[in-house]
C-alpha positions in Angstrom: -3.5 11.1 -17.7 -7.1 10.1 -17.3 -9.5 12.9 -16.1 -12.7 11.1 -15.3 -13.3 12.5 -11.7 -13.5 15.3 -10.2 -10.5 16.7 -8.9 -10.2 18.8 -5.4 -11.1 22.0 -7.1 -14.1 20.5 -8.4 -15.8 18.7 -5.8 -16.1 18.7 -1.9 -16.5 16.3 1.2 -19.8 14.7 1.7 -20.4 16.1 4.9 -22.3 12.9 6.9 -19.2 11.3 6.2 -18.8 8.9 9.5 -15.6 9.5 11.5 -14.2 6.1 11.3 -13.3 7.2 7.6 -16.1 5.3 5.6 -17.9 8.3 3.5 -21.3 8.8 2.5 -21.9 7.2 -1.5 -22.7 9.9 -3.8 -26.0 9.3 -6.1 -25.7 6.5 -8.5 -26.0 9.1 -11.4 -23.0 11.3 -10.0 -19.7 11.8 -11.6 -18.1 11.1 -8.3 -20.2 7.5 -8.4 -18.9 6.3 -11.6 -15.4 7.2 -10.8 -15.2 5.3 -8.1 -17.1 2.1 -9.2 -14.7 1.5 -11.3 -12.2 1.9 -8.8 -13.8 -0.5 -6.0 -12.0 -3.1 -4.6 -14.0 -6.6 -3.1 -14.7 -6.2 0.7 -15.1 -8.4 3.2 -12.3 -10.4 1.5 -10.3 -11.1 5.2 -11.0 -11.7 8.3 -7.9 -11.2 10.7 -6.5 -15.0 10.3 -5.8 -14.2 7.0 -4.9 -10.3 7.8 -2.4 -11.6 10.7 -0.9 -14.3 8.0 -0.8 -11.4 5.5 1.7 -9.7 8.2 3.9 -12.4 9.2 4.0 -13.3 5.3 5.8 -9.7 4.6 8.4 -10.5 6.8 9.3 -14.0 6.9 11.6 -14.1 4.4 14.1 -11.9 6.5 14.4 -15.1 9.1 16.0 -17.6 6.4 18.6 -14.8 5.7 19.8 -11.3 5.4 19.6 -10.5 9.3 23.0 -12.1 9.7 24.8 -9.7 7.7 24.3 -7.7 11.3 26.4 -9.9 12.6 29.6 -8.6 10.6 28.4 -4.9 10.9 28.3 -4.8 15.1 28.6 -8.7 16.5 26.3 -10.6 18.5 26.0 -7.8 21.2 25.8 -4.9 18.8 22.8 -7.1 16.6 21.0 -8.1 20.1 21.0 -4.7 21.1 19.9 -3.6 17.5 17.2 -6.4 17.0 15.8 -5.2 20.4 15.7 -1.5 19.6 14.3 -2.2 16.4 11.7 -4.7 17.8 10.6 -2.1 20.1 10.0 0.5 17.4 7.6 -1.6 15.4 5.9 -2.8 18.5 5.6 0.7 19.1 4.5 1.5 15.6 2.2 -1.4 15.3 0.2 -0.1 18.1 0.1 3.6 16.6 -1.2 1.5 13.2 -3.9 0.1 15.2 -5.2 2.9 16.3 -4.9 5.0 13.0 -6.6 2.0 10.6 -9.4 1.4 13.2 -10.1 5.3 12.4 -9.5 5.6 8.8 -9.7 1.6 7.4 -9.1 2.8 3.7 -6.2 1.4 1.3 -4.0 3.7 1.7 -2.8 3.0 4.6 0.1 4.9 5.7 -0.4 7.5 3.2 -4.4 8.0 4.5 -3.0 8.9 7.8 -0.6 11.3 7.2 -3.0 13.1 4.6 -5.2 13.6 7.9 -3.0 14.4 9.8 0.3 16.2 8.2 -1.8 17.4 4.9 -1.4 16.7 1.3 2.2 17.2 1.5 2.8 14.6 4.6 0.4 12.1 2.5 2.4 12.2 -0.6 5.9 11.9 0.9 4.3 8.9 3.1 3.3 6.9 -0.1 6.2 7.8 -1.8 8.2 6.0 0.9 6.0 3.3 0.9 5.9 2.7 -2.4 10.0 2.5 -2.3 10.0 0.0 0.1 7.4 -2.0 -1.5 8.2 -1.9 -5.0 12.4 -2.5 -4.6 11.7 -5.3 -2.0 9.5 -7.6 -4.5 12.7 -7.3 -7.1 15.2 -8.1 -4.5 13.3 -11.0 -2.7 12.8 -12.1 -7.0 16.7 -12.2 -7.1 17.6 -14.5 -3.8 14.5 -16.7 -4.9 16.3 -17.6 -8.2 19.6 -18.1 -5.7 17.4 -20.9 -3.8 16.3 -22.4 -6.9 19.9 -22.6 -8.7 20.8 -23.8 -5.3 18.3 -26.7 -4.8 19.0 -27.5 -8.8 15.0 -27.5 -9.7 14.4 -28.0 -12.7 17.9 -27.2 -13.7 17.1 -23.4 -14.0 19.8 -21.4 -13.2 19.5 -17.8 -11.1 18.5 -15.0 -14.0 15.7 -13.6 -15.9 13.3 -16.4 -16.9 13.1 -17.3 -13.3 12.3 -13.5 -11.9 9.7 -13.5 -15.3 8.1 -16.7 -13.8 7.8 -15.3 -10.4 6.1 -11.9 -11.4 3.5 -13.6 -13.8 2.8 -16.9 -11.7 2.1 -14.4 -8.6 0.8 -11.6 -10.0 -1.6 -13.9 -11.9 -3.0 -15.0 -8.4 -3.8 -11.9 -7.5 -5.6 -11.0 -10.1 -7.4 -14.1 -9.6 -8.8 -12.5 -6.8 -8.0 -10.7 -2.9 -9.2 -14.0 -0.8 -7.9 -16.5 -3.1 -4.1 -14.4 -2.9 -4.5 -14.0 0.9 -5.3 -18.1 1.4 -2.6 -18.9 -1.0 -0.3 -16.6 0.9 -1.5 -17.5 4.4 -0.5 -21.5 3.4 3.1 -20.6 2.0 3.5 -18.8 5.3 2.4 -21.4 7.4 5.1 -24.3 6.1 8.1 -21.3 6.2 6.8 -20.9 9.9 6.8 -24.2 10.5 9.7 -25.0 9.3 11.8 -22.3 11.6 9.9 -23.6 14.7 11.5 -27.3 13.2 14.7 -25.5 12.3 15.3 -24.0 16.0 14.5 -27.5 17.7 17.0 -29.0 15.8 19.9 -26.0 16.4 19.2 -25.9 19.6 20.8 -29.7 20.1 24.0 -28.2 19.3 23.7 -24.8 20.9 27.0 -23.3 22.5 27.2 -20.1 24.1 31.2 -19.6 23.4 30.1 -19.4 19.8 27.8 -16.2 20.2 31.1 -14.4 20.6 33.7 -15.7 18.4 33.8 -12.6 16.0 37.6 -11.1 16.6 37.6 -7.8 18.1 38.6 -4.1 16.6 40.4 -2.9 19.2 40.6 0.4 17.9 36.5 0.7 18.2 35.0 2.6 20.9 33.8 0.6 23.7 34.9 -2.7 21.5 34.9 -6.2 23.7 34.0 -9.5 22.7 30.4 -9.0 22.9 30.6 -5.6 20.8 33.4 -6.8 18.7 32.9 -3.6 16.2 32.4 -1.0 19.4 29.2 1.3 19.6 28.6 2.2 16.6 28.8 -1.1 15.7 25.2 -1.1 17.5 24.3 1.7 15.1 25.4 0.5 11.8 23.3 -3.1 12.3 19.9 -1.2 12.9 18.9 -1.9 9.5 20.1 -5.8 9.5 17.6 -5.9 12.9 14.8 -4.5 11.0 14.7 -7.5 8.7 13.1 -10.0 11.3 10.5 -7.1 11.4 10.2 -5.8 8.0 7.0 -5.3 6.3 4.4 -5.8 8.9 3.4 -2.0 9.2 1.7 -3.4 5.9 -1.4 -5.1 6.8 -3.3 -1.5 7.0 -3.4 -1.5 3.3 -5.5 -4.4 3.6 -8.1 -2.6 5.6 -10.4 -1.6 2.5 -11.2 -5.3 1.6 -11.1 -6.8 5.7 -13.9 -8.1 7.0 -14.8 -5.7 10.2 -11.6 -3.7 10.0 -12.4 -1.4 13.0 -11.9 -4.8 14.9 -10.2 -6.9 13.2 -6.4 -4.8 12.1 -5.5 -4.0 15.6 -6.4 -8.1 16.3 -4.3 -8.7 13.0 -1.5 -6.5 13.5 -0.9 -7.0 17.2 -1.0 -11.1 16.9 1.6 -10.8 13.7 3.9 -8.9 15.8 4.0 -11.0 18.8 4.8 -14.4 16.6 7.5 -12.1 14.3 9.0 -11.4 17.8 9.1 -15.1 19.3 10.6 -16.2 15.9 13.3 -13.6 15.7 14.2 -14.8 18.9 13.9 -18.4 17.9 16.1 -17.7 15.0 18.8 -15.5 16.0 19.7 -17.7 18.7 19.5 -20.9 17.4 21.6 -20.0 14.5 24.3 -18.0 16.1 24.7 -20.6 18.9 24.4 -23.7 16.9 27.7 -23.1 14.7 28.9 -19.3 15.8 28.4 -15.9 15.0 31.8 -16.1 12.8 30.9 -19.0 10.9 27.0 -17.5 9.4 27.7 -13.9 9.4 28.2 -13.6 5.5 26.6 -16.6 5.2 23.8 -16.5 2.2 21.5 -19.6 3.7 22.7 -18.9 7.6 20.1 -21.3 8.7 21.5 -24.7 6.3 24.9 -23.2 7.7 24.2 -23.1 11.2 22.7 -27.0 10.9 25.5 -28.3 8.9 28.5 -26.1 8.5 30.8 -27.3 5.6 29.9 -30.9 6.4 27.1 -32.9 4.6 23.4 -32.0 3.8 21.0 -33.4 6.5 17.7 -34.5 5.9 17.1 -31.2 8.0 18.8 -28.5 6.7 17.7 -30.2 2.9 14.4 -29.3 4.7 15.3 -25.7 5.7 16.5 -25.0 2.4 13.2 -25.9 0.7 11.1 -23.7 3.0 13.8 -20.8 2.7 11.8 -20.7 -0.5 8.6 -21.0 0.5 9.4 -18.0 3.2 10.8 -16.1 -0.1 7.4 -16.9 -2.2 5.1 -15.5 1.1 7.3 -12.4 1.7 7.4 -11.9 -2.6 3.6 -12.8 -3.2 2.8 -10.5 -0.1 4.8 -7.6 -0.9 3.3 -7.9 -3.6 -0.2 -7.3 -2.7 0.9 -4.2 -0.9 2.5 -2.3 -3.4 -0.4 -3.0 -5.4 -2.9 -1.4 -2.6 -0.8 1.7 -2.1 -0.4 2.3 -5.6 -4.0 2.3 -6.1 -4.9 4.4 -3.2 -2.4 7.3 -4.5 -3.7 7.0 -7.2 -7.5 6.9 -6.7 -6.5 10.3 -4.9 -5.1 11.7 -7.6 -1.5 11.9 -6.5 -0.7 9.3 -8.9 -2.0 8.8 -12.9 -5.7 8.0 -12.3 -5.8 5.0 -14.2 -3.7 2.7 -12.4 -6.5 2.4 -10.0 -8.5 0.8 -12.0 -10.2 -2.2 -10.7 -11.2 -5.8 -12.8 -14.0 -7.4 -13.0 -12.2 -9.6 -9.8 -12.4 -5.9 -8.0 -8.3 -6.2 -8.7 -5.7 -3.2 -9.4 -4.5 -4.8 -12.5 -2.5 -1.9 -13.6 -1.4 -1.4 -10.0 -0.3 -4.7 -10.2 1.3 -5.3 -13.6 3.1 -1.6 -13.8 4.7 -2.5 -10.8 5.2 -6.0 -11.5 7.2 -4.7 -14.8 9.4 -2.1 -13.0 10.7 -4.9 -10.2 11.2 -7.3 -13.3 13.3 -4.9 -15.2 15.4 -3.9 -12.5 15.9 -7.5 -11.2 17.1 -8.2 -15.0 18.8 -5.5 -15.6 21.2 -5.3 -12.1 20.7 -8.6 -10.1 22.3 -6.4 -7.1 19.4 -8.0 -4.6 21.3 -6.0 -1.5 21.2 -3.0 -3.4 17.8 -3.2 -3.7 16.5 -4.3 -0.4 18.9 -1.5 1.5 17.3 1.2 -0.8 13.4 -0.2 0.0 15.1 0.3 3.7 15.6 3.6 2.9 11.8 4.0 2.2 10.9 2.1 4.6 12.4 4.3 7.5 11.1 7.6 6.2 7.3 6.1 6.0 8.2 4.9 9.7 8.9 8.3 11.0 6.1 9.8 9.2 3.3 7.5 10.3 4.3 7.9 13.9 4.5 11.7 13.7 1.0 11.0 12.1 -0.4 9.4 14.8 1.1 12.4 17.4 -0.3 15.1 15.6 -3.6 13.6 15.5 -3.9 12.9 19.2 -2.6 16.4 20.2 -4.9 18.7 17.3 -7.5 16.0 17.4 -8.1 14.5 20.8 -12.0 14.2 20.5 -11.6 12.1 17.2 -13.9 8.7 17.9 -11.2 5.7 18.4 -12.5 2.4 18.3 -8.8 1.2 19.3 -6.3 3.4 21.6 -2.8 3.0 21.6 -1.3 1.8 24.8 0.6 4.7 26.1 -0.4 7.5 23.5 1.7 9.6 21.9 4.7 8.2 24.6 4.8 5.1 22.3 4.0 6.7 18.7 6.5 9.5 20.2 9.4 6.2 20.8 8.7 5.0 17.4 9.4 8.3 15.6 12.6 8.7 17.6 13.8 5.2 16.7 13.1 5.4 13.2 15.4 8.6 12.8 18.1 6.9 13.7 17.4 4.0 11.4 16.8 6.4 8.9 20.2 7.8 9.3 21.5 4.0 10.2 21.2 2.8 6.3 23.9 5.5 5.1 26.3 4.0 7.4 25.5 0.5 5.7 25.2 1.5 2.3 25.1 5.3 1.2 24.9 4.6 -2.5 22.0 2.8 -1.8 20.3 6.0 0.6 21.4 8.4 -2.3 19.4 6.4 -4.9 16.7 6.0 -2.8 16.9 10.1 -2.1 16.8 11.1 -5.5 13.5 8.7 -6.4 12.5 11.0 -4.0 13.0 13.8 -4.6 11.9 13.3 -8.3 8.5 11.7 -7.5 8.3 15.3 -5.5 8.9 17.5 -8.4 6.1 15.4 -9.9 3.8 16.5 -7.6 4.8 19.7 -6.7 4.2 20.7 -10.2 1.7 18.4 -11.6 -0.2 16.1 -9.3 -1.1 18.4 -6.0 -3.4 20.3 -8.4 -5.6 17.6 -9.6 -6.5 15.8 -6.6 -9.7 13.6 -6.9 -11.8 14.9 -3.0 -14.0 12.3 -3.5 -11.7 9.6 -2.8 -11.9 8.2 0.9 -8.5 9.7 2.1 -8.9 13.1 1.0 -13.0 13.1 1.6 -11.9 12.4 5.3 -9.4 15.3 5.4 -11.6 17.5 4.2 -13.5 16.4 6.8 -11.7 17.4 9.5 -10.7 21.0 7.9 -14.5 21.5 7.3 -15.0 20.7 10.9 -12.3 23.0 12.4 -13.9 25.7 10.1 -17.0 25.3 11.8 -15.5 25.5 15.5 -13.6 29.0 14.6 -15.4 31.9 16.3 
């Protein structure tokens, strides 16, 4: 592993670092300066609009497919309640993250927040969980893109490794071009997908029938089962992971903080607007698709919006449009998740939690190895397994762990450092983040109800990563990395306050 930067045992935090997470630059000739100069991102590349588009892009593919499987777990009522609870969890989490990202606007995102609140172990636990989510999810979505390409008969291609390879090569190439160009591309594709969802809702509501909402047969042996909860009360819990699909990924917006314009103001604004857009899209898509054709018809559909529009009949102009737009939604989420994974890997590597060479940036200030290596892993997983659903379930497992730890970080910082300057304050304070914490823990348990194998695989990966940290990297952390420096500043202030 590269050793071109000072470790936590060799360097100390700059004493004049501002409380909002910025750092005092070391002298130009210092080892710290050289180390960080080779790991610099392009600052000021994204305003609030691009950040909002990024937040919606992470998630928008989930409106086109995946969520409907929750109908087979909980029925309409069960999935509706699960989606409501998961929406509350994400809203509470987003408000907490808006405060945390204004305090510490760096590329570390969740890792940086947990590092300050929970120490090095908490930072690594959170960062690793986020990496699991953002490396596995693009691999899964590349498989879904391949399925769409085949179903639409585009270019005569069939779903398989050439399509997955083309996805990774093309879209990683755009990211290597530059962050500003990448986020603008993402915004355009996301706008197309959102417009298609709104058009779909208008068309589907013309055929809406409330009778179709509860047409799934009732399991008489399930506790509390009825026509609205055909699988009983446990079905609500089992539907949690699918309710998450309407929002999964929005928490990744803070990973762009280091490349944002005025992140202290733009980050809370972008997070709030993105969450509002996603709530609206979730409500329209869920009710329109289920009411137009019936819950039973769309519960197992690979393309539920198209099924909702045409059923078993011939394709219509609107259903074809929505089908193509679904591909745009998948591309938007795939593209933005690659970005998020590269920035989390960059931050963990820059601070020494992972091999330091992974955080090197190109002349265009792109973390090229942080893009290429996760991309290679994602392509290998997609080509070798072809099991997108399993990989998404593993990603959800990692996501729920990170949510719990990020919410806990907010609670701890509010309790332990009440005087820490907070340009933005979470409405409701610790009650809000505490709600997110409790719901995230319930969602984590629900992953075992849905796919035990996926949860166990993710747990094994987690344990291996923790072993690497415990035995090796925790002794080689880079104290001059912004997230580490911010945490060291807190420790120094606490030491000074002791009698």
